[in-house]
N, C-alpha and C positions, 0 to 999 in steps of 0.2 A: 086341327091342322088340315089344310087342303093338300091331300096326297098328290094330286096331279101337279099343283104348283110347286110343291116340294121336289118332286121327281124331276120336273123340267129344270128347275133352278140348280139342283144337284148335278144333273147331267151336263148342264152348261158350264158349271164350275170345273168339273172333272175334265171336260173337253179342253177348256182353257189351260188347265194345269198340264195336261198331257202334251198339247201342241207347243206351248211356250217352253216347257221344260226340255222337250226334245230339241228345239231350236237352240236354246242356251247351252245345252250339253254339247251339241254338235259344234257350235261356234267355239266353245272353250277347248274342246279336244283339238280341233283344227288349228287354233291359235297356238296351243302348246306344241303341236307337231311342227308348225312353221318356225317357231322360235327355239326349237331344240329341247324343250323341257320334257318332251315325250319322243320315243323312237318309233312307236307304232306297233310294238309287239307286247305292250303291257296289258295287265288286267287292272282296271281302276276301281277302287272301292267307292261306292256311292251311297249316300244317305239322303232320304227325303223326310222332312218333318212336317206333319200336318197339325195345325193348332186351330181349334174352334174357340174363338173368343166368347165369353159370356157363360160358358159351361165348363171351363177348365178341362178341356179334353185335348190330349196330344197323342198322336200316333206316328211311330217312326217305322219306315221301311228301309231296309238295307239290302244291297245287292252288289254284284260286281259287273263291270262293263268290260267285256273282252274286246281288245282292239285287233286281235289276230285270231 
């Protein structure tokens, strides 16, 4: 395995996940605030599931997102 290529590829993937996830979460929260599904003082449970195809690996991260 080429460690440099692996590191570059992995960092690119993680950057894409971080940026796109933040945008999607922000849009979903703002939409829910706009249409009244959220008031703006909630704590939202969040779960991110990572799956690597071909090696049957799954990793779940759970956290809470505070709006206030």
